[in-house]
Each structure stands twice: as C-alpha cells, then as structure tokens.
gemmi code that builds the backbone of each chain (N, CA, C; Angstrom):
import gemmi

chains = {
    "A": [
        ("GLU", (24.595, -60.709, 148.195), (25.748, -60.539, 147.086), (25.152, -60.757, 145.501)),
        ("ILE", (25.373, -59.656, 144.872), (24.710, -59.406, 143.763), (25.192, -60.545, 142.839)),
        ("VAL", (24.542, -60.903, 142.153), (25.033, -61.747, 141.124), (24.762, -61.312, 139.916)),
        ("LEU", (25.853, -61.401, 138.770), (26.154, -60.919, 137.186), (26.076, -62.316, 136.104)),
        ("THR", (24.997, -61.868, 136.021), (25.152, -62.986, 134.465), (25.208, -62.749, 132.955)),
        ("GLN", (26.485, -63.241, 132.915), (27.263, -62.342, 131.644), (26.610, -63.286, 130.505)),
        ("SER", (25.964, -62.727, 128.918), (25.726, -63.542, 127.957), (25.978, -63.091, 126.624)),
        ("PRO", (26.312, -63.855, 125.655), (26.600, -65.218, 125.776), (28.051, -65.593, 126.529)),
        ("ALA", (27.992, -67.049, 126.782), (29.877, -67.372, 127.900), (30.749, -67.328, 126.110)),
        ("THR", (30.448, -67.793, 125.195), (31.356, -67.722, 123.531), (30.790, -66.493, 122.871)),
        ("LEU", (31.264, -65.983, 122.454), (30.524, -65.136, 121.041), (31.653, -65.414, 119.760)),
        ("SER", (31.441, -65.766, 119.096), (31.886, -65.891, 117.655), (31.565, -65.198, 116.620)),
        ("VAL", (32.913, -64.005, 115.881), (32.383, -62.368, 115.536), (33.466, -62.723, 114.202)),
        ("SER", (33.435, -62.475, 113.115), (34.183, -62.123, 112.226), (34.635, -60.951, 112.328)),
        ("PRO", (35.909, -60.861, 112.206), (36.873, -59.352, 112.383), (35.936, -58.246, 110.906)),
        ("GLY", (35.722, -57.273, 111.810), (34.747, -56.173, 110.995), (33.782, -55.925, 111.713)),
        ("GLU", (33.313, -57.103, 112.100), (31.762, -57.422, 112.368), (31.286, -56.685, 113.946)),
        ("ARG", (30.278, -56.319, 114.235), (29.871, -56.006, 115.616), (29.512, -57.179, 116.319)),
        ("ALA", (30.363, -56.641, 117.669), (29.759, -57.560, 118.706), (29.414, -56.883, 120.033)),
        ("THR", (28.084, -57.619, 120.753), (27.309, -57.195, 121.548), (27.273, -58.347, 122.215)),
        ("LEU", (27.806, -57.522, 123.881), (27.796, -58.442, 125.328), (27.016, -57.876, 125.875)),
        ("SER", (26.434, -59.222, 126.883), (25.155, -58.915, 127.853), (25.550, -59.033, 129.087)),
        ("CYS", (25.078, -58.332, 130.381), (25.689, -58.500, 131.714), (24.160, -57.959, 132.249)),
        ("ARG", (23.400, -58.716, 133.080), (22.678, -58.723, 133.819), (22.795, -58.625, 135.593)),
        ("ALA", (22.348, -57.911, 136.091), (22.608, -57.950, 137.137), (20.984, -58.432, 138.107)),
        ("SER", (21.345, -58.974, 139.482), (20.199, -59.575, 139.981), (19.616, -58.659, 140.785)),
        ("GLN", (20.202, -57.485, 140.933), (19.421, -56.185, 141.663), (19.806, -54.735, 140.966)),
        ("SER", (19.162, -53.667, 141.298), (19.792, -52.754, 140.402), (20.886, -52.383, 141.119)),
        ("LEU", (21.915, -51.694, 139.937), (23.203, -51.060, 139.884), (23.219, -49.704, 140.085)),
        ("THR", (22.146, -48.839, 139.733), (22.120, -47.438, 139.004), (23.111, -47.721, 137.671)),
        ("SER", (23.993, -46.821, 138.036), (24.992, -46.600, 137.208), (26.293, -47.416, 137.202)),
        ("ASN", (26.624, -48.274, 138.081), (27.577, -48.445, 138.955), (28.296, -49.772, 138.641)),
        ("LEU", (28.810, -49.586, 136.835), (29.055, -50.860, 136.173), (29.915, -50.586, 134.824)),
        ("ALA", (30.870, -51.983, 135.584), (32.151, -51.493, 134.568), (32.457, -52.722, 133.789)),
        ("TRP", (33.557, -52.606, 132.814), (33.674, -53.607, 131.798), (35.508, -54.128, 131.208)),
        ("TYR", (35.771, -54.929, 131.652), (37.460, -55.148, 131.666), (37.298, -56.396, 130.676)),
        ("GLN", (38.609, -56.059, 130.215), (39.341, -56.419, 128.891), (40.256, -57.890, 129.176)),
        ("GLN", (40.011, -58.950, 129.134), (41.589, -59.849, 129.296), (41.986, -60.720, 128.153)),
        ("LYS", (43.040, -60.386, 127.825), (43.853, -61.206, 127.460), (44.738, -62.381, 127.678)),
        ("PRO", (44.890, -63.312, 127.255), (45.369, -64.637, 127.694), (46.821, -64.368, 127.936)),
        ("GLY", (47.152, -64.168, 129.025), (48.631, -64.316, 130.069), (48.645, -62.438, 130.530)),
        ("GLN", (47.725, -61.879, 130.009), (47.389, -60.665, 130.662), (46.787, -60.002, 131.950)),
        ("ALA", (47.096, -59.023, 132.613), (46.159, -58.408, 133.508), (44.724, -57.584, 133.241)),
        ("PRO", (43.887, -57.931, 133.410), (42.372, -57.030, 133.264), (42.859, -55.643, 132.459)),
        ("ARG", (41.866, -55.128, 131.945), (41.736, -53.495, 131.779), (40.904, -53.107, 131.380)),
        ("LEU", (40.715, -52.195, 132.367), (39.436, -51.180, 132.285), (39.023, -51.029, 131.161)),
        ("LEU", (37.836, -51.366, 130.766), (37.401, -50.121, 129.172), (36.143, -49.521, 129.959)),
        ("ILE", (35.130, -49.802, 130.504), (33.990, -48.758, 130.222), (33.698, -48.609, 131.880)),
        ("TYR", (33.380, -47.618, 132.532), (32.936, -47.406, 133.843), (31.840, -46.377, 134.169)),
        ("GLY", (31.078, -46.531, 135.060), (29.664, -45.956, 135.058), (29.207, -46.461, 134.160)),
        ("ALA", (28.850, -47.458, 133.511), (28.110, -48.270, 132.423), (28.675, -47.638, 131.091)),
        ("SER", (28.248, -46.601, 130.841), (29.108, -45.723, 129.325), (30.363, -45.214, 128.931)),
        ("THR", (31.090, -44.822, 130.331), (32.222, -43.921, 130.007), (33.288, -44.769, 129.507)),
        ("ARG", (34.148, -44.212, 128.287), (35.026, -44.988, 127.937), (36.463, -44.460, 129.178)),
        ("ALA", (36.820, -45.604, 129.601), (38.548, -45.291, 130.384), (39.348, -44.512, 129.104)),
        ("THR", (40.095, -43.926, 129.634), (41.435, -43.221, 129.047), (41.925, -44.271, 128.298)),
        ("GLY", (42.171, -43.852, 126.890), (42.770, -44.500, 126.031), (42.078, -45.544, 125.487)),
        ("ILE", (40.524, -45.705, 125.452), (39.966, -46.603, 124.867), (39.291, -46.227, 123.752)),
        ("PRO", (39.541, -47.007, 122.774), (38.783, -46.579, 121.405), (37.780, -46.441, 121.149)),
        ("VAL", (37.163, -45.578, 120.563), (35.685, -45.212, 120.660), (34.931, -46.490, 119.900)),
        ("ARG", (35.165, -47.361, 119.057), (34.502, -49.000, 118.936), (33.896, -49.605, 119.680)),
        ("PHE", (34.335, -49.304, 121.177), (34.038, -49.832, 122.400), (32.598, -49.063, 122.938)),
        ("SER", (31.695, -49.456, 123.261), (31.181, -48.570, 123.763), (29.762, -49.157, 125.003)),
        ("GLY", (29.621, -48.519, 126.220), (28.336, -49.273, 126.894), (27.614, -48.453, 127.351)),
        ("SER", (26.517, -49.337, 127.515), (24.861, -48.773, 127.897), (24.041, -49.678, 128.666)),
        ("GLY", (22.970, -48.784, 129.435), (22.608, -49.515, 130.149), (22.308, -48.613, 131.444)),
        ("SER", (21.651, -49.038, 132.465), (21.252, -49.022, 133.960), (20.530, -49.878, 134.536)),
        ("GLY", (20.423, -49.554, 135.639), (19.353, -50.627, 136.491), (20.056, -51.875, 136.790)),
        ("THR", (19.606, -53.390, 135.836), (20.154, -54.267, 135.907), (19.931, -55.007, 134.616)),
        ("GLU", (20.489, -53.892, 133.343), (20.739, -54.617, 132.048), (21.788, -53.536, 131.862)),
        ("PHE", (22.790, -54.436, 131.207), (23.769, -53.490, 130.541), (24.450, -53.968, 129.230)),
        ("THR", (24.892, -53.615, 128.739), (25.432, -53.959, 127.259), (26.811, -53.582, 126.889)),
        ("LEU", (27.754, -54.374, 126.712), (28.898, -53.904, 125.897), (28.929, -53.972, 124.748)),
        ("THR", (29.350, -53.163, 123.968), (29.108, -53.026, 122.337), (30.448, -52.940, 121.638)),
        ("ILE", (31.342, -53.586, 120.701), (32.255, -53.241, 120.113), (31.805, -53.476, 118.830)),
        ("SER", (31.814, -52.143, 118.145), (30.714, -51.693, 116.860), (31.863, -52.577, 115.725)),
        ("SER", (33.400, -52.331, 115.744), (33.491, -53.311, 114.420), (35.012, -54.021, 114.578)),
        ("LEU", (34.648, -55.478, 115.036), (35.963, -55.762, 115.921), (37.543, -55.694, 114.792)),
        ("GLN", (38.802, -55.524, 115.821), (39.656, -55.380, 115.246), (40.294, -57.194, 115.652)),
        ("SER", (41.916, -57.349, 115.420), (41.973, -58.668, 115.663), (42.299, -58.592, 117.539)),
        ("GLU", (42.750, -57.788, 117.711), (43.369, -57.153, 119.158), (41.675, -57.725, 120.233)),
        ("ASP", (41.011, -57.238, 119.541), (39.707, -57.121, 120.279), (39.489, -59.086, 120.851)),
        ("PHE", (39.771, -59.796, 120.152), (39.548, -61.050, 120.526), (40.137, -61.269, 121.876)),
        ("ALA", (39.400, -61.406, 122.857), (39.760, -61.892, 124.612), (38.715, -62.033, 125.334)),
        ("ILE", (38.574, -62.160, 126.469), (37.415, -62.268, 127.275), (37.141, -61.046, 128.057)),
        ("TYR", (35.510, -60.886, 128.341), (35.509, -59.506, 128.865), (34.664, -59.829, 130.003)),
        ("TYR", (34.604, -58.975, 131.033), (33.998, -59.096, 131.985), (33.529, -57.954, 132.579)),
        ("CYS", (32.128, -58.367, 133.199), (31.514, -57.006, 133.909), (31.616, -57.028, 135.039)),
        ("GLN", (31.832, -55.993, 136.025), (31.777, -55.757, 137.372), (31.067, -54.943, 137.967)),
        ("GLN", (30.453, -54.844, 139.412), (29.640, -53.854, 139.906), (30.347, -53.481, 141.054)),
        ("TYR", (30.155, -51.946, 141.161), (30.660, -51.457, 142.193), (29.756, -50.594, 143.296)),
        ("ASN", (28.554, -51.193, 143.017), (27.394, -50.881, 143.814), (27.169, -50.872, 145.038)),
        ("ASN", (27.741, -52.255, 145.286), (27.070, -53.027, 146.437), (28.387, -53.925, 147.177)),
        ("TRP", (29.089, -54.459, 148.335), (29.838, -54.999, 148.802), (29.277, -56.451, 148.941)),
        ("PRO", (29.745, -57.138, 148.795), (31.211, -57.770, 148.424), (30.962, -57.179, 146.732)),
        ("ARG", (31.882, -56.522, 146.112), (31.846, -55.843, 144.449), (32.148, -57.716, 143.925)),
        ("THR", (31.610, -57.515, 143.019), (31.768, -58.873, 142.387), (31.484, -59.285, 140.881)),
        ("PHE", (31.670, -59.889, 139.955), (32.459, -59.735, 138.517), (31.236, -61.277, 137.976)),
        ("GLY", (30.894, -60.664, 136.940), (30.576, -61.469, 135.663), (31.678, -62.725, 135.297)),
        ("GLN", (30.646, -63.875, 135.093), (31.502, -64.559, 134.782), (32.473, -65.038, 133.450)),
        ("GLY", (32.320, -64.007, 132.885), (33.037, -63.739, 131.278), (31.937, -64.149, 130.123)),
        ("THR", (32.928, -63.164, 129.252), (32.436, -63.694, 127.448), (33.605, -63.915, 126.812)),
        ("LYS", (33.724, -65.155, 126.440), (35.100, -64.946, 125.370), (34.414, -64.439, 123.810)),
        ("VAL", (34.852, -63.658, 123.382), (34.928, -62.934, 122.383), (35.950, -63.931, 121.315)),
        ("GLU", (35.590, -64.659, 120.079), (36.874, -65.538, 119.382), (36.251, -65.236, 117.756)),
        ("ILE", (37.607, -65.559, 117.284), (37.009, -65.526, 116.022), (36.766, -66.280, 115.324)),
        ("LYS", (35.794, -66.044, 114.260), (34.501, -67.090, 113.463), (35.424, -67.243, 111.988)),
    ],
    "B": [
        ("GLU", (53.142, -42.487, 134.508), (52.817, -43.771, 134.149), (52.435, -44.600, 135.374)),
        ("VAL", (51.394, -45.119, 135.660), (51.094, -45.899, 136.606), (51.816, -47.014, 136.677)),
        ("GLN", (52.087, -47.296, 137.415), (52.831, -48.851, 137.615), (52.722, -49.556, 138.692)),
        ("LEU", (51.989, -50.684, 138.566), (51.963, -51.522, 139.923), (52.918, -52.812, 139.904)),
        ("VAL", (53.838, -53.040, 140.637), (54.526, -54.514, 140.525), (54.201, -55.068, 141.649)),
        ("GLU", (53.596, -56.667, 141.718), (53.525, -57.384, 142.548), (54.527, -58.211, 143.072)),
        ("SER", (54.611, -59.155, 144.369), (55.416, -59.837, 144.196), (55.235, -60.958, 145.883)),
        ("GLY", (55.870, -61.816, 146.067), (55.737, -62.402, 147.120), (55.103, -64.016, 147.218)),
        ("GLY", (54.143, -64.222, 145.709), (53.732, -64.911, 145.215), (54.858, -66.661, 145.391)),
        ("GLY", (54.241, -67.733, 145.225), (54.590, -69.284, 145.443), (53.969, -70.170, 145.758)),
        ("LEU", (54.978, -71.353, 146.126), (54.293, -72.489, 146.750), (54.299, -72.726, 147.750)),
        ("VAL", (52.815, -73.018, 148.721), (52.886, -72.768, 150.275), (51.746, -74.127, 150.030)),
        ("LYS", (51.908, -74.650, 151.504), (51.055, -75.888, 151.938), (50.152, -74.997, 152.140)),
        ("PRO", (49.034, -75.916, 152.400), (47.580, -76.155, 152.932), (47.776, -75.280, 154.933)),
        ("GLY", (47.225, -74.656, 154.618), (47.756, -74.370, 156.300), (48.443, -73.208, 156.708)),
        ("GLY", (49.194, -72.854, 155.727), (50.752, -71.878, 155.960), (50.369, -70.293, 155.469)),
        ("SER", (51.224, -69.799, 155.395), (51.307, -68.022, 155.600), (51.706, -67.641, 154.168)),
        ("LEU", (51.273, -66.753, 153.856), (52.402, -66.442, 152.474), (51.761, -64.588, 152.583)),
        ("ARG", (53.135, -63.547, 152.699), (52.682, -61.998, 152.122), (53.048, -61.649, 150.811)),
        ("LEU", (51.735, -60.614, 150.067), (51.917, -60.452, 148.952), (52.562, -58.942, 149.347)),
        ("SER", (52.955, -58.710, 148.303), (53.388, -57.121, 148.151), (53.062, -56.195, 146.640)),
        ("CYS", (52.702, -55.581, 146.706), (52.296, -54.581, 145.716), (53.086, -53.328, 145.721)),
        ("VAL", (54.479, -52.310, 144.850), (54.796, -51.348, 144.790), (54.635, -50.475, 143.697)),
        ("ALA", (53.910, -49.713, 144.410), (53.355, -48.532, 142.974), (53.922, -47.434, 142.894)),
        ("SER", (54.106, -46.901, 141.275), (55.241, -45.976, 140.813), (54.082, -45.271, 140.138)),
        ("GLY", (54.264, -43.507, 139.392), (53.746, -42.989, 138.505), (52.814, -42.090, 139.344)),
        ("PHE", (52.150, -42.246, 141.086), (51.459, -41.683, 140.831), (51.659, -41.423, 142.124)),
        ("THR", (50.591, -40.261, 143.032), (50.840, -40.403, 144.333), (50.338, -41.544, 145.127)),
        ("PHE", (50.783, -42.244, 145.532), (49.987, -43.322, 146.422), (49.104, -43.194, 146.993)),
        ("SER", (49.679, -42.319, 148.264), (48.952, -41.996, 149.396), (46.793, -41.285, 148.798)),
        ("THR", (47.095, -41.113, 148.350), (46.009, -40.220, 147.530), (44.902, -41.191, 146.672)),
        ("TYR", (45.085, -42.615, 146.695), (44.526, -43.820, 146.191), (44.013, -44.702, 147.220)),
        ("SER", (42.576, -45.137, 147.217), (42.709, -46.322, 148.078), (42.890, -47.896, 146.776)),
        ("MET", (43.276, -48.639, 146.950), (43.855, -49.979, 146.733), (42.812, -51.356, 146.792)),
        ("ASN", (43.405, -51.849, 145.900), (42.354, -53.688, 145.987), (43.554, -54.869, 145.934)),
        ("TRP", (43.190, -55.496, 146.241), (43.507, -57.143, 145.811), (42.532, -57.862, 145.034)),
        ("VAL", (42.897, -58.495, 143.788), (41.491, -59.320, 142.783), (42.529, -60.154, 142.698)),
        ("ARG", (41.763, -61.513, 142.670), (42.372, -62.488, 141.768), (41.103, -63.344, 141.433)),
        ("GLN", (42.096, -64.444, 140.901), (42.183, -65.341, 139.756), (42.583, -66.642, 139.723)),
        ("ALA", (41.672, -67.859, 140.374), (42.152, -68.941, 139.642), (42.519, -69.574, 138.588)),
        ("PRO", (43.296, -70.666, 138.387), (43.615, -70.949, 136.895), (42.083, -71.100, 136.403)),
        ("GLY", (42.560, -70.841, 134.863), (41.396, -70.692, 134.154), (40.246, -70.445, 134.716)),
        ("LYS", (39.856, -69.672, 135.290), (38.843, -69.107, 136.040), (38.288, -67.993, 135.751)),
        ("GLY", (37.293, -67.052, 136.319), (36.740, -65.183, 136.522), (37.908, -65.325, 137.371)),
        ("LEU", (37.352, -63.758, 137.652), (37.988, -62.939, 138.625), (37.235, -62.752, 139.781)),
        ("GLU", (37.896, -62.533, 140.796), (37.683, -62.455, 142.291), (37.992, -61.217, 142.870)),
        ("TRP", (37.292, -60.570, 143.394), (37.884, -59.307, 144.419), (37.688, -59.756, 145.772)),
        ("VAL", (38.814, -59.610, 146.264), (39.113, -59.935, 147.570), (39.444, -58.952, 148.810)),
        ("SER", (39.823, -57.835, 148.653), (40.318, -56.729, 149.291), (40.230, -55.413, 148.978)),
        ("SER", (39.753, -54.630, 149.601), (40.601, -53.053, 149.737), (40.393, -52.161, 150.526)),
        ("ILE", (41.375, -51.020, 150.625), (41.850, -50.339, 151.474), (41.612, -48.781, 150.681)),
        ("GLY", (40.957, -47.798, 152.048), (41.604, -46.698, 151.428), (42.846, -45.938, 151.720)),
        ("GLY", (42.881, -44.791, 151.442), (43.862, -44.312, 151.083), (44.955, -44.026, 152.592)),
        ("SER", (44.208, -43.950, 153.641), (44.553, -43.954, 154.988), (44.222, -44.957, 156.075)),
        ("SER", (44.162, -45.806, 155.177), (43.558, -47.145, 155.989), (42.664, -47.034, 156.400)),
        ("GLY", (41.480, -45.738, 156.924), (40.602, -46.129, 157.560), (39.018, -46.806, 156.969)),
        ("TYR", (39.036, -46.949, 155.937), (38.438, -48.014, 155.447), (38.928, -49.428, 154.727)),
        ("ILE", (38.636, -50.683, 155.147), (39.160, -51.534, 154.840), (37.671, -52.924, 154.506)),
        ("TYR", (37.808, -53.458, 153.416), (36.503, -54.690, 153.212), (37.529, -55.208, 152.698)),
        ("TYR", (36.458, -56.944, 153.317), (37.268, -58.236, 152.423), (35.787, -58.961, 152.153)),
        ("ALA", (36.066, -59.373, 151.265), (35.259, -60.969, 150.870), (35.191, -62.009, 151.772)),
        ("ASP", (34.012, -62.373, 151.835), (33.616, -63.405, 152.961), (34.959, -64.539, 152.786)),
        ("SER", (35.264, -65.238, 151.673), (35.798, -66.162, 151.223), (37.018, -66.077, 152.543)),
        ("VAL", (37.544, -64.651, 152.405), (39.107, -64.869, 153.224), (38.793, -63.679, 154.151)),
        ("LYS", (37.874, -63.211, 154.674), (37.868, -62.650, 155.998), (37.964, -63.643, 157.009)),
        ("GLY", (39.145, -62.718, 157.954), (39.748, -63.636, 159.388), (40.779, -64.342, 158.886)),
        ("ARG", (41.306, -64.300, 157.715), (42.391, -64.978, 157.154), (43.660, -64.323, 156.675)),
        ("PHE", (42.859, -62.956, 155.922), (43.746, -62.637, 155.509), (43.484, -61.229, 155.705)),
        ("THR", (45.052, -60.236, 155.658), (44.726, -58.468, 156.130), (45.658, -57.988, 155.292)),
        ("ILE", (45.062, -56.809, 154.899), (44.985, -55.904, 153.794), (46.141, -54.850, 154.589)),
        ("SER", (46.828, -54.323, 153.972), (47.772, -53.128, 154.706), (48.392, -52.211, 153.811)),
        ("ARG", (48.739, -51.458, 154.086), (49.448, -50.205, 153.259), (51.091, -49.757, 154.511)),
        ("ASP", (51.535, -49.334, 152.928), (52.507, -48.487, 153.695), (52.501, -47.056, 152.954)),
        ("ASN", (52.380, -46.080, 152.946), (52.173, -45.102, 152.350), (53.755, -44.627, 151.919)),
        ("ALA", (54.644, -44.264, 153.197), (55.844, -43.730, 152.914), (56.843, -44.631, 151.641)),
        ("LYS", (56.736, -45.863, 152.046), (57.060, -47.000, 150.839), (56.348, -47.158, 149.660)),
        ("ASN", (55.475, -46.585, 149.325), (54.579, -46.529, 148.275), (53.833, -48.230, 148.009)),
        ("SER", (53.603, -48.494, 149.143), (53.374, -50.085, 148.860), (52.079, -50.560, 149.586)),
        ("LEU", (51.553, -51.817, 149.147), (50.452, -52.223, 149.499), (50.640, -53.718, 150.088)),
        ("TYR", (50.327, -54.354, 150.789), (50.545, -55.505, 151.357), (49.109, -56.635, 151.303)),
        ("LEU", (49.716, -57.915, 151.390), (48.253, -59.154, 151.616), (48.994, -59.863, 152.372)),
        ("GLN", (48.680, -59.914, 153.830), (49.012, -61.321, 154.700), (47.744, -62.215, 154.541)),
        ("MET", (48.858, -63.761, 154.637), (47.625, -64.692, 153.642), (48.032, -65.669, 154.722)),
        ("SER", (46.954, -66.017, 155.547), (47.149, -67.139, 156.610), (45.892, -68.534, 156.117)),
        ("SER", (46.142, -69.524, 157.056), (45.650, -70.415, 157.047), (45.387, -70.924, 155.643)),
        ("LEU", (45.910, -71.045, 154.577), (45.945, -70.750, 153.333), (45.253, -72.147, 152.713)),
        ("ARG", (44.058, -72.055, 151.704), (43.615, -73.357, 151.251), (43.916, -73.847, 150.024)),
        ("GLY", (43.601, -74.730, 149.409), (43.555, -75.103, 148.109), (42.755, -73.767, 147.386)),
        ("GLU", (41.628, -73.674, 147.551), (40.943, -72.253, 146.793), (41.640, -71.424, 146.722)),
        ("ASP", (42.405, -71.303, 147.612), (43.061, -69.683, 147.522), (44.332, -69.744, 145.853)),
        ("THR", (44.567, -70.573, 145.805), (45.596, -71.052, 144.517), (44.473, -69.569, 143.360)),
        ("GLY", (46.175, -68.962, 142.979), (45.961, -67.937, 141.681), (46.480, -67.121, 141.207)),
        ("VAL", (46.401, -66.165, 140.464), (46.929, -65.229, 140.418), (46.700, -64.213, 141.418)),
        ("TYR", (47.029, -63.140, 142.066), (46.444, -62.253, 143.200), (47.150, -60.955, 141.953)),
        ("TYR", (46.288, -59.997, 141.465), (46.790, -58.442, 140.960), (46.245, -57.560, 141.910)),
        ("CYS", (46.904, -56.820, 142.195), (46.835, -55.430, 142.728), (46.321, -54.689, 142.139)),
        ("ALA", (45.365, -53.508, 142.165), (44.624, -52.794, 141.517), (44.567, -51.356, 141.961)),
        ("ARG", (44.567, -50.153, 141.534), (44.365, -48.853, 142.089), (42.633, -48.445, 141.700)),
        ("ASP", (42.422, -47.892, 143.201), (40.998, -47.644, 142.859), (40.693, -46.071, 142.612)),
        ("PRO", (39.865, -45.609, 141.985), (39.610, -44.108, 142.022), (39.213, -43.106, 143.057)),
        ("LEU", (39.156, -43.727, 143.881), (38.730, -42.838, 145.080), (40.198, -43.206, 146.479)),
        ("ARG", (39.801, -41.880, 146.951), (40.902, -41.584, 147.950), (40.409, -41.763, 148.748)),
        ("TRP", (39.576, -41.711, 149.883), (39.550, -42.605, 151.382), (38.440, -43.630, 151.504)),
        ("ASP", (37.410, -43.751, 151.237), (36.635, -44.753, 150.962), (36.608, -45.583, 149.508)),
        ("PRO", (37.516, -46.626, 149.800), (37.630, -47.339, 148.296), (36.186, -47.648, 147.550)),
        ("TRP", (36.360, -47.518, 146.433), (34.775, -47.656, 145.596), (34.714, -48.899, 145.109)),
        ("GLY", (35.821, -49.789, 145.137), (35.965, -51.199, 144.655), (35.754, -51.346, 143.001)),
        ("ARG", (36.448, -50.198, 142.305), (36.771, -50.118, 141.056), (38.172, -50.520, 140.560)),
        ("PHE", (38.363, -51.234, 139.733), (39.747, -51.316, 139.533), (40.390, -50.849, 138.143)),
        ("ASP", (40.828, -49.739, 138.389), (41.069, -48.635, 137.190), (42.439, -49.023, 136.600)),
        ("ASP", (43.420, -49.359, 137.665), (44.915, -50.068, 136.700), (44.895, -51.000, 137.996)),
        ("TRP", (46.068, -51.843, 136.873), (46.220, -53.627, 137.590), (47.628, -53.671, 137.102)),
        ("GLY", (48.236, -54.370, 138.294), (49.586, -54.770, 137.767), (49.284, -55.967, 137.134)),
        ("GLN", (50.983, -56.709, 137.169), (50.875, -57.671, 136.289), (50.720, -59.263, 137.066)),
        ("GLY", (50.290, -58.994, 138.248), (49.948, -60.496, 139.396), (51.162, -60.866, 139.437)),
        ("THR", (50.745, -61.875, 140.646), (51.911, -63.042, 141.365), (51.020, -64.012, 141.838)),
        ("LEU", (51.334, -65.648, 141.429), (51.007, -66.119, 141.026), (50.969, -67.282, 142.541)),
        ("VAL", (50.107, -67.482, 143.371), (49.893, -68.368, 144.399), (49.660, -69.870, 144.443)),
        ("THR", (50.175, -70.730, 145.103), (49.957, -71.891, 144.606), (49.774, -72.808, 146.069)),
        ("VAL", (48.453, -73.147, 146.614), (48.407, -73.452, 147.376), (48.555, -75.305, 147.431)),
        ("SER", (49.528, -76.027, 147.899), (49.343, -77.536, 147.829), (50.254, -78.067, 148.408)),
        ("SER", (49.962, -79.202, 148.682), (50.899, -80.144, 149.433), (51.987, -80.459, 148.961)),
    ],
}
model = gemmi.Model(1)
for chain_id, residues in chains.items():
    chain = gemmi.Chain(chain_id)
    for i, (resn, *xyz) in enumerate(residues, 1):
        res = gemmi.Residue()
        res.name, res.seqid = resn, gemmi.SeqId(i, " ")
        for name, pos in zip(("N", "CA", "C"), xyz):
            atom = gemmi.Atom()
            atom.name, atom.element = name, gemmi.Element(name[0])
            atom.pos, atom.b_iso = gemmi.Position(*pos), 0.0
            res.add_atom(atom)
        chain.add_residue(res)
    model.add_chain(chain)
structure = gemmi.Structure()
structure.add_model(model)
structure.setup_entities()
C-alpha cells in the first residue's frame, strides 16, 4: 500500500499570503496524484489531478506541481473561502490512498 | 450539472447489515465508473470500493473485502453498497463519487455526493 505523508499537519496563514502544502509518497506515482479541498460539513471537492491540472472551475490561484514521490499544492493568495482541509490522493496503485490532510487555518 | 444523492444510512448494531444507494443525474451514468469513499467522524478520507461502468471491474479495500458488495443498476442510474458484518470502525459518512473512466475505474474522485451517515453501535 502506498503511504502518502502530508506536511505540515496545520498551516496558519494570513489572507492574501501564499500557502504551500506538501505530499510525499512512499513510492513513485508518476503523475497520478490528486488534491481535494474539504470544508466543514461538506463533501470533498477535486482541485487538481495529474499532479498539476486544475479541475473544472478551480481558480488559477490553485496550482499543483511535482512528480514521482514529491508533490506540492500552492495557493498563491489565500482567500477567506480557502481555509479548509486539503487532502492528496494517489490513483497509481490499488488500494487508492489518501494523505492524512493539511488544515489551512487563519493566522 | 452532475448530481449524486446518497441514502440508506442510519444506526445499525454491530454484526448488522445496511444497503446504501446513490442516485445519479446530470450525466450518462452507464459511461462512468463509480466509487465509494468514507470518512470516520473527525478523521480523514478512506477509499472503500470502485466499480466499472458495466460492472466488469470491481475493487475493494482490504478493510471491507468479503463484507461489502458494490453494485450498480444503469437502468436506474443507481449505485449501491451492500454492507454486512458491520463493525464500529465502519462508522462514518459514506460518499459516492464519480470516476473519470468508463470501463475500468481509475479510482480518482471527480464529483462527490453529500454523503450518508452510517453509525454502527449497540
């Protein structure tokens, strides 16, 4: 089973600042990695797939990068609606697995 | 607009059974694989099961294999999860999610329902 380790667990950021979230895989995923955003009481939402492709309707301030075992989600200028939990997920090997999540909170 | 609406959750005793449903609309259901993902209270996300568009490919997490059965009825635009021998650790919100591929699931979750809560407790 591929283990995804996200860091940090919590990220405190001021509105307008940049946020950088990391996801490390226990083995290579090529580019089969997705990022999801989840707000309290809501279902997750797909943000990024293929490590760097924004899903439909996702603002350009969200960007993904990386390949192999190291991946990054960057939010260029945090808006109030971006404070949430972010999960990475690999779809390269079965079983599909998620990281434990990074909570982005208001500083 | 893609819509996925889950139902069937509730309180069940350990060892009991429950059948979840997910009704889809806004897309041609038979041309997409589908998935179930769950989330224990206050915890992260866990993939549960995936099924291809014609049910030819099915995958399960080890934690549910032999106890849960995924199925679909394309004529009814519906996805199901039959859960048996339920345990406390099966408690959580169960989401159905649309996959981007048709025949063999990719196990990526492009669209999500709002979820249905399953509580396993005596």
